[in-house]
N, C-alpha and C positions, 0 to 999 in steps of 0.2 A: 350718763356720764360714760368720760372712756376711761379704761382701766390700763393702767402701763405694768409692765410685766415689770420685776426684779430683772439685774443683768443674770445672774444665774440660772433664773425659770427662761430668758430667750437663748441661752448658749444650749440649755438642753434640750428644747423644744427643737431649734437648728440642729444639733446632735440627730436627736431620731427621725427629722425630716432627710438628713443629707443619708443614714442608714438604710431607713425603706425606701430612696430612692437608689442607693447603688444596692439594695437585695433586688430589687426588682430587673436591674439593670444586668447584676450578674445573671441570674436566673433566665434573663432572655439571652444572651449571649452565651450561657451553655447549653442553651437547648437550640440555638442555631448551629452551634459548632457542633453539635452532634447531628445535624440533619442531613449533611454531606456524605457520611455513612452509611444511614441507613436510605435512604435513596435508590444507590443502583441497587443493593438487594428489594426494594420495593417493585422497580422496574422488571430486573428479570422477576419477579414473580408474576408481574401483571404479561407479561411476552405470552403470543402465543403459537405457540410453533405446530402449528398443525394443519393438516390438508382441507378439513369441513369447515372453511368460514367462505362467507360471500362476498362478491363487490356487488355494490349498485348503483348504477347511473343516474345521476340527478341534474336538474336543468338549473344552469347556471342565474343569478336572480337580469343579467339581461338580455338571455334568452326569452325569459317568464314575461320579460319587457317588451320584447320586442311582437311575443305573442299576441299581448295584450292589447298595443298599440292598433295592431294590425285585424283584432277583433272590430276594435271600437273604430276601425277605420271604415271598416267593412259595412258596418251597421249603419256610421255616416252617410253613406252614398246612398242609403236607403232610407234618410229621415227617420230612423230610428234610434231611442234614447234608453241606450244597454249600462249595464254593468257589469263587468268581467273579473273574474279570478280565475286564478293559476294556481293552484294545491301541489305539494311534489308526491312522490309514491307515498308515501305515509298517510298524505289525508294534509297534511300541513299547509298552512295558507305562503304561498310564496308572495303573492301581492293579489291585492282588487283594488281593479279601479273604476269608480262610480262614473258614469258619462255627463256631460254636460246636460242638464234637465231629468236624469234617469230615476224614476220614482225609488222612495227609502225603501220600499219592499224589497226593490231587487239585490241592493247590495249583498242581503245574509241568503237571498235563493241562488246568486250566484255561487257562493261559496259554497251549499250544499250541492248542485249538480255538481260540480269539478271534484268534490269527494266519494261522490255515488257514483260517478264516472271509472274515474282512477281504481276505486276499489271494488269496482267488479271487470274494470277493462273494457267498458263498451260504453258505446253512445248509450245516454237515459231513455231517449226516445223507445230503447230498444229491450232494456229495462224496464219503463212503464206497461210494456205488454208481458211480462212475468209477474204484473199483479194478480193476474186472470187466475193464475194456480196458485200463488203465495202469498194472498192479499196480507200477511204480518209482516212482510217485507218493507213496507212502510213505515212499521213502528221502530226499524232500525235507528236510537240516536245521529241525528247529523246528515240525515240522506233526504234527497227529495228524488222522486220518480215521477220528473215530468223532461218534456222534452230540452234540450240545453246546454247538456254536456256532452261533453266527447275527450277520452283519453289519446294520451300522447305516448307512445310508445317508441324504443330501441330495443332492434333485434329480438320482438315480438312481445317484449317484455314492458307491461306498465310505469315512465318513470314521472308522468303528471297528467292530471288533469283539467279541462279548461270549462270552467263553468258560466253560462249567460245568462242572462233574465232582464224583462224590463219591454222586451217585442212581445206586440201583440198574441204571437204563440209561440208555442216552444218549435215550432219547425223550422221560425227564423231563427231564435235564440240557437239554435243547433247548426243551423247555416252559418253564424257570423264566427260560433263558437268552433267550427271546421276551420275557417279560414284563419284564424288564427294557429291554428295545429299543421296548416299547410303553409305559414310564414315561417315556421321549423324547419318543415323539410327542404325548403329552397338553400 
C-alpha cells in the first residue's frame, strides 16, 4: 500500500531537501573560493632554495624498451628463451619482457638480478663471488646473487639495472644483459 503525503508534507520535505543541497553547495563554493589564496603560501613553503639537493638521471621507457629488445634479440640468436627486466636507479621495475617460451621462474629472477646489479653497481656474477666472505648478503630481500644482472651507468653512477634469466647458465644470462646495456651506449 502506497502512502500519499499531504501537500503540506511535500512542501516541507521539498524545502528541507533544497536547503540541504544549497548548504552543501555553499560550503563547497566557500571552500574552493578560499583555496587560491592558500595555494601560493603552500607553494612558497614547499620551495627549496638550497644548494644541498641533487639531480639524478633515469632511463626513459623508450631507452629501457630498446635495451630489453636488444637483450631478447641477442638471446634469440643463440636460441635461448629468456626473460629480461630493466629497473631504475632505485630498483623500481621500468619494464619486464618474458620472451617466447621462457620459463615461469625466469620473470621474477630477472627482476631480482636487475635490482641486485643496480643496488651494488656491479654485475651479479661478481657479487656472487662476495658471498664466500659475506654469506648473509643473500638474505637481503629482493636480491639474487647469480650471474645475469648488469648495471647501466651514466658518468660512473648507476642509473639502471638489466637482469636476464632463463638461459642454461648465469654467464649466458649476463652476456645477453650486457648486449642490452651496449645497445644504450650506441
